[in-house]
N, C-alpha and C positions, 0 to 999 in steps of 0.2 A: 603495475601493468595495465591501467588502462588507458584507452584511447584517451589523448589529453584532451579532448573536447569535453569529455565529462568531469564532473568538479564536485567533491565533497570534504570541506565543508565551501559552500559557494559563498565567499565574501560579499558580494553584492547584492544577495540575498535580503529575505525580510530582515529588519532589525533585532539583531541578538542571535542569527542563525549560526554563524561561528561559533559562538561563545555555546550555544546550545549543542552542538556537534561535539566542541572539544569537553563539555561537562559528561554528554552521555559516554564518550571514548573512555573518558578517566573512571568513570563510574563501572562500566563493565570490565574493564582490565584490573580494576580493585577488586570486584565483587565475582570474575571468573567467567561473565556471560550476562546474557539477556533472555527474557522471555519473547516469543513471538505468537502473533495468535495463530489457532490452532485452525480456524475456518478465515477465509476471506470476510470482510465486514459485510454485516447483514441488519436486516428491518426485520422487527418483531412481528413477523406476517408471512404466510406463506402465499402470497399474492405478486405476484414479477411487478415491479414498477414498470411504469408505461413512459416515463418522463421526469423531468427535475421538477422536485415541488419544494416545499418549505421543509425542513429539515426534519428528520425523523429521528428517533431514540436508535441509534447503533448498536447492535449486539455483535457478539462473537460465539457462534454456536450452530450447531448442526440443522439443518431443516428449514431453512429460513431462506425468504426471497434477499438475493446479493444487493447491498447498498450501491448500485450503478447509477449513472447518468449524474455522476458527481465530479466536479472540476478540483484541481489541485487547490486553487485558491484565488483571490480576484486578480492579483498580478503577481510577476517576482519579487516584489517589495511587499506584499502584504499577505499575510496568511489569514484573514479574514472571510467575511461573507460574501456571496456573488448572489445580486437578485432574490434577497431572502432566503439562499440556500447555504449552507456551511460549506466551506471546501473542505477537500479531503484532510488537509493539514491541521485545520481548526478542530474538527471532529476527534480526529486521533488524539490529538493534544488534549482533549476536554473530557475522554472519555473514562479515565483511570489515573486521575492525576494529584497525588497527594504529595505533596513536596518533602514532606517529613519522611516519607517511608516509599515510595514508587515512583516513576514518572512514566506517562504515559506519551507516545509521539507515532507520527507516523514512521513505516518502516524506511530506515536509512538504507542507501544501496549497499554499503560495507556491510550492514546486518543482513540482506538478502543475500550476498556472495556468501557471506559465513554459514547463512542456512543452508546454501548449495552444496557448500562442503562437510554439511553435517549429515544431511540427506544421501548423500553420496549419488545420486541419480539425476542430477541436474538438466542432463540431457534427454529425459523422458517426453513423450509428447503423449496426447489423447488424441480420441477420433474426431472430428468436427462433428457439432451438433446444429440445428437449427433455432434454437433459443436458450438461453441461460437455464441452468438447472440451479435448483436448491441448493444451499451449502452442505458441502461433505455428501452429496448424494452420486455423485461419479467413483463408482467403484474402484477405477485404476487411475484415479487421479488423489492417491495418497502415498506420502513417503515418510514415515518415521513419526505417524502419526499427525503429519501437517496436511491438510486437506487444499483441495482448489487452486495449486499451484500453477497447473499447464492446461486448463480446461474449461474454464467457467469465466473470468474476466481478467483483463491486463489491470494491474495494480500501480498506483502510483506510489513514489518513493520520493523522499526529499533530495537526492541527488539530480543535480543540474546537467542539463544536455548543453553545451555551446553559450551563448549568451542570450537565448529567449527561450528556453524548454525547459521542462522537468521530465523525468526519466520515469518510464513505466516499464516493469517487469512481468515477467509470466508469460502467459498466452491466453486467450480467450476462445470460447465457444465456436467461434466463427473459422479458426484457423489450429492447423496442426504443428504449433512451434514448443520450442522446449521452456522448460521452468527457467533456465539462465538468459532467457530472452531480454535483450534491454533495448531499449528505443523510446526517442524523445517524442512529446506530446506539449501543446500550449496548454499552459495551466489553467488559463479561464475558459475557454471553449472546446480545446482537446481531451479528449476521453470521456468528453460529456453525452454517452451515449449505454446503450444495453450492454456494451461488452467492456466497459470501464469502471473498475470499484477499487478499493485500496487495502490496505493491512496496517494493523496498529503493533506496534511492540512496547513491552514494559523493561524498564532497568530499573536497580536499586538506589534509591537517592541517598 
């Protein structure tokens, strides 16, 4: 039911992207679901980031600074690093990747949609703020124990938008927009701001 400009899997994407999607889908169907990060990606610090830096250790926990100023990746054909900084795809893939038991990935668009159906209030919004908050600290930004969906940072997904963009979901602190929001941004320079982050998911291998 999506607009035809949105694509997942994205066949012209990085090497192996379509195969990874099909493997994820197969395992999610086999085991009956997947795990999604309770919080948006963060860094092991309460000090807000002020720009793109060399890669910091990414965490999924309450009360830390969001891992923002992060690109999706070098290009539509590369999930590696840019200017010494890991892109969201690379960071998510390497978070909890144990091929014999569990696979970690950047959230897929289809997984975000499934989460929207699960939480049941994906049209909710939160008030705008002047700066990003620490993860899990916005009291009204939680549904079914999943935080930071509508009021801190837009979040990259693997889904592609048309031919040159990747999709961000949710809302940032700057705008009162719904959890279900879907918008495109350029994978290298788009989203590299204090209002752009990501979330990873896990599925059983």
